[in-house]
C-alpha positions as CSV (number, residue, x, y, z in Angstrom):
1,M,123.4,51.1,97.7
2,R,125.9,48.6,99.2
3,L,126.6,47.2,95.8
4,H,127.0,50.7,94.4
5,R,129.6,51.5,97.0
6,L,131.5,48.3,96.3
7,A,131.5,49.0,92.6
8,N,132.1,52.7,92.9
9,P,133.7,54.0,96.1
10,D,132.8,57.5,95.0
11,F,129.1,56.7,95.0
12,K,127.1,59.4,96.8
13,I,123.5,59.4,97.9
14,V,121.9,62.5,96.4
15,S,119.2,63.9,98.7
16,L,116.0,65.3,97.5
17,S,117.0,68.7,98.6
18,D,120.4,68.6,97.0
19,Y,119.0,67.2,93.8
20,L,116.4,69.9,93.4
21,S,119.1,72.5,94.0
22,Q,121.3,71.0,91.3
23,W,118.3,70.7,89.0
24,V,117.5,74.4,89.4
25,K,121.1,75.4,88.8
26,S,121.3,73.3,85.6
27,H,118.7,75.5,83.9
28,T,121.0,78.2,82.7
29,G,119.2,78.8,79.4
30,V,115.7,79.6,80.7
31,T,114.2,83.0,81.3
32,E,114.6,84.8,84.6
33,S,110.9,84.2,85.3
34,T,111.1,80.4,84.6
35,A,114.2,80.1,86.8
36,G,112.4,81.9,89.6
37,I,109.4,79.5,89.3
38,Y,111.8,76.5,89.5
39,D,113.6,77.9,92.6
40,D,110.2,78.6,94.2
41,T,109.2,75.0,93.6
42,R,112.5,73.9,95.3
43,R,111.8,76.0,98.3
44,H,108.2,75.0,98.6
45,I,108.8,71.3,98.3
46,V,111.8,71.2,100.7
47,A,109.9,73.1,103.3
48,A,106.7,71.1,102.9
49,V,108.3,67.6,103.1
50,G,110.3,68.4,106.2
51,T,114.0,67.9,107.0
52,K,113.9,64.1,107.3
53,T,112.4,63.5,103.8
54,A,114.4,66.4,102.2
55,S,117.7,64.9,103.4
56,A,116.8,61.4,102.3
57,A,117.7,60.0,98.8
58,V,115.7,61.5,96.0
59,G,115.2,57.9,94.8
60,D,113.3,57.1,98.1
61,F,110.8,60.0,97.6
62,T,107.3,58.5,97.3
63,T,104.1,59.6,95.6
64,K,102.4,59.7,99.0
65,Q,105.0,62.1,100.3
66,A,104.7,64.3,97.2
67,V,100.9,64.4,97.4
68,T,101.1,65.2,101.2
69,A,103.6,68.0,100.6
70,L,101.5,69.5,97.8
71,Q,98.4,69.4,99.9
72,K,100.2,71.0,102.8
73,L,101.2,73.9,100.4
74,K,97.6,74.3,99.5
75,N,96.4,74.2,103.1
76,D,99.1,76.7,104.1
77,G,97.5,79.3,101.8
78,L,99.2,79.0,98.4
79,K,96.9,79.5,95.4
80,S,95.9,76.4,93.4
81,S,97.6,77.9,90.3
82,T,100.9,78.3,92.2
83,V,100.8,74.7,93.6
84,N,100.0,73.4,90.1
85,M,103.1,75.2,88.8
86,D,105.0,73.3,91.6
87,I,103.5,70.0,90.4
88,R,104.6,70.6,86.8
89,A,108.1,71.7,87.9
90,L,108.5,68.8,90.3
91,R,107.3,66.4,87.5
92,R,110.1,67.7,85.2
93,A,112.7,67.5,87.9
94,L,111.9,63.9,88.9
95,H,111.7,62.9,85.2
96,A,115.3,64.1,84.9
97,A,116.2,62.2,88.1
98,V,114.9,59.0,86.5
99,K,116.9,59.6,83.3
100,Q,120.1,60.1,85.5
101,G,119.4,56.8,87.3
102,L,118.9,58.5,90.7
103,A,115.2,57.3,90.9
104,K,113.4,54.3,89.5
105,V,110.1,56.1,88.8
106,N,108.7,59.6,88.5
107,V,106.5,59.7,91.5
108,A,104.9,63.0,90.4
109,A,104.0,61.8,86.9
110,D,100.4,61.0,87.8
111,I,99.6,63.6,90.4
112,K,96.5,65.5,89.4
113,P,96.5,69.3,89.5
114,F,94.2,71.2,91.9
115,A,91.1,72.8,90.6
116,E,92.0,76.5,90.1
117,D,88.8,78.0,91.5
118,D,90.5,80.0,94.3
119,S,92.4,82.5,92.3
120,D,91.4,86.2,92.6
121,E,90.1,87.8,89.4
122,V,92.0,90.9,88.4
123,A,90.1,94.2,87.8
124,P,91.3,97.3,86.0
125,F,91.6,100.7,87.5
126,T,89.5,103.6,86.4
127,A,91.1,106.7,84.9
128,T,90.2,108.7,88.0
129,E,92.0,106.1,90.2
130,V,95.1,106.2,88.1
131,R,95.1,110.0,88.2
132,A,94.7,109.9,92.0
133,M,97.8,107.7,92.3
134,I,99.9,109.9,90.0
135,D,98.9,113.2,91.6
136,H,99.3,112.0,95.2
137,P,102.0,114.1,97.0
138,K,103.7,110.9,98.4
139,T,104.1,109.5,94.9
140,S,107.7,110.0,93.8
141,D,108.6,111.2,90.3
142,E,109.9,107.8,89.3
143,W,106.7,106.2,90.4
144,K,104.7,108.8,88.6
145,G,106.5,107.7,85.4
146,M,106.0,104.0,86.2
147,I,102.3,104.5,86.6
148,I,101.9,106.7,83.4
149,I,103.9,104.3,81.3
150,G,102.3,101.2,82.8
151,A,98.8,102.6,82.1
152,H,99.7,103.9,78.6
153,T,101.7,100.9,77.3
154,G,100.2,98.0,79.2
155,L,103.7,96.7,80.0
156,R,104.3,94.5,83.1
157,L,105.9,95.9,86.3
158,S,109.4,94.4,85.8
159,D,109.5,95.5,82.1
160,V,108.6,99.1,82.9
161,A,111.2,99.2,85.7
162,K,114.0,98.1,83.4
163,L,113.2,100.6,80.6
164,T,116.1,102.7,79.3
165,R,116.6,105.4,76.7
166,A,117.7,102.6,74.3
167,H,114.0,101.4,74.2
168,I,112.8,104.7,72.9
169,D,112.8,105.0,69.1
170,G,111.5,108.5,68.2
171,T,107.9,108.5,69.6
172,K,107.7,104.7,69.9
173,L,108.8,102.2,72.6
174,V,110.4,99.1,71.3
175,I,110.9,96.2,73.7
176,R,111.3,92.5,74.0
177,P,109.2,91.7,77.2
178,K,110.9,89.5,79.7
179,K,108.0,87.0,79.5
180,T,108.5,86.6,75.7
181,T,112.3,86.5,75.7
182,A,112.4,82.8,74.9
183,K,110.2,83.4,71.9
184,K,112.2,86.3,70.7
185,K,109.1,88.4,70.4
186,T,109.5,92.2,70.1
187,I,106.6,94.6,70.4
188,T,106.4,98.2,69.3
189,I,104.1,100.6,71.2
190,P,103.5,104.3,70.1
191,L,104.0,106.5,73.1
192,S,101.2,108.8,74.3
193,P,101.8,112.5,74.9
194,P,101.8,112.0,78.8
195,A,104.3,109.2,78.5
196,L,106.6,111.2,76.1
197,G,106.2,114.2,78.4
198,W,107.4,112.3,81.4
199,I,110.3,110.7,79.5
200,G,111.5,114.0,78.2
201,D,115.2,114.0,77.6
202,R,116.1,111.4,80.2
203,K,119.2,109.3,79.4
204,G,120.2,105.8,80.5
205,P,117.8,104.0,82.8
206,L,114.5,105.7,83.0
207,F,114.0,104.5,86.5
208,P,117.6,104.5,88.0
209,T,116.4,103.8,91.6
210,L,113.5,101.4,90.9
211,C,115.3,99.3,88.4
212,K,117.6,98.0,91.1
213,R,114.8,96.6,93.3
214,V,113.2,93.2,93.0
215,P,109.7,92.9,91.6
216,G,108.3,91.8,95.0
217,T,109.5,95.0,96.6
218,L,108.1,97.1,93.8
219,S,104.7,95.4,94.1
220,T,104.7,96.2,97.9
221,T,105.5,99.8,97.3
222,F,102.8,100.1,94.6
223,R,100.2,98.8,97.1
224,R,101.3,101.5,99.5
225,I,100.8,104.1,96.8
226,M,97.3,102.7,96.2
227,A,96.5,102.9,99.9
228,S,97.8,106.5,100.2
229,A,95.7,107.6,97.2
230,G,92.6,105.8,98.6
231,V,92.4,103.3,95.8
232,P,91.2,100.0,97.2
233,R,93.1,96.8,96.5
234,H,89.9,94.7,96.4
235,I,86.6,95.7,94.9
236,T,83.3,93.9,95.0
237,E,81.3,93.9,91.8
238,A,77.7,93.1,91.1
239,G,76.9,89.5,91.9
240,D,79.2,89.7,95.0
241,V,82.3,89.0,92.8
242,V,85.5,90.1,94.6
243,K,88.3,91.2,92.3
244,R,91.9,92.3,93.1
245,R,94.0,95.2,91.8
246,S,97.8,95.6,91.6
247,F,100.2,97.1,89.2
248,H,99.2,94.5,86.7
249,S,95.7,96.1,86.7
250,L,97.2,98.9,84.7
251,R,97.7,96.4,81.9
252,H,94.0,95.5,82.2
253,S,93.1,99.2,82.1
254,F,95.2,99.7,79.0
255,A,93.5,96.9,77.1
256,S,90.0,97.8,78.5
257,W,90.3,101.5,77.6
258,M,91.2,100.6,74.0
259,A,88.3,98.1,73.9
260,E,85.9,100.8,75.1
261,A,87.2,103.0,72.3
262,D,86.3,100.2,69.8
263,I,89.9,99.5,68.9
264,H,89.9,96.2,67.1
265,A,91.0,93.1,69.2
266,D,93.8,92.3,66.7
267,V,95.4,95.7,67.3
268,R,95.0,95.5,71.1
269,Q,96.5,92.0,71.1
270,K,99.5,93.2,69.1
271,L,100.1,96.1,71.4
272,T,99.9,94.0,74.6
273,G,101.9,91.2,73.1
274,H,99.5,88.5,74.2
275,S,100.1,85.2,72.5
276,S,96.5,84.3,71.8
277,A,93.1,85.9,71.5
278,G,91.9,83.8,74.4
279,I,94.5,85.2,76.8
280,H,93.9,88.7,75.6
281,A,90.1,88.4,76.1
282,R,90.7,88.2,79.9
283,Y,92.2,91.7,79.8
284,S,89.5,93.5,77.9
285,H,86.7,94.6,80.3
286,H,83.9,95.9,78.1
287,D,81.4,97.4,80.6
288,E,80.7,100.6,78.6
289,A,80.8,98.9,75.3
290,L,78.2,96.4,76.6
291,D,76.0,99.2,77.7
292,R,76.3,100.9,74.3
293,A,75.5,97.6,72.5
294,V,72.3,97.0,74.5
295,G,71.4,100.7,73.9
296,T,71.2,100.0,70.1
297,L,68.3,97.6,70.6
298,P,64.9,98.8,69.2
299,S,62.3,100.2,71.5
300,L,59.6,97.7,72.2
């Protein structure tokens, strides 16, 4: 560092905190979701390493400090899947630091991910539960529409909230989901009579109030709607398996209802926009179909 200062009076030590902030800001071409993940990683790492390490040079950051910080995030209650995203993002950030000459080695390069055995499984809603949330007197008209469209299109929370009249083409909904923006993937979903009935002749944003709120706030409000309607957030299935429900469960319900109606998996995958059959399989809960299948066995 002394030689650097002699050779270049403008030389500046870049702290770990400052570097991660700069790295996040440099990603202007990524999706909003990816940018959010990178910023979450910055916040998580800076908080976990402590002020002293965060303000020290990024080149002085060690593997031991990185591992200790990540373990602290896990111990503080973050899911393994979330910490693993932090590991991947930190690895990319430090790789860039090495290329810029700010660090000699990527200290996160060989950090192993955590076993993702602590994530809650997501369960779908029943049609009765969805109806209860829609009909509850405390559910606003915009939220009624959010729930109907979420259940009958399988769209994610943020995509439903941002819908406008421009997404409606006759009786179909045409959208490029936020999660697939980078792949330029557009999906077309025929709208059900209940969805068309709620949309009616609305112009502009379909949810003018809700579209201005951040996804986290919308998720919290939806959980309150669930509670008011008596729809439990967690359910325990046979085998003592605990599963969680949220607005995303409407997407699971959408896929599951079609599976129960024997709609081919290729059609369901096209409607949901899933990139692979493996991912889509997680959304199709076949309880009734399995019962029907076993019911076809011959009497012995």
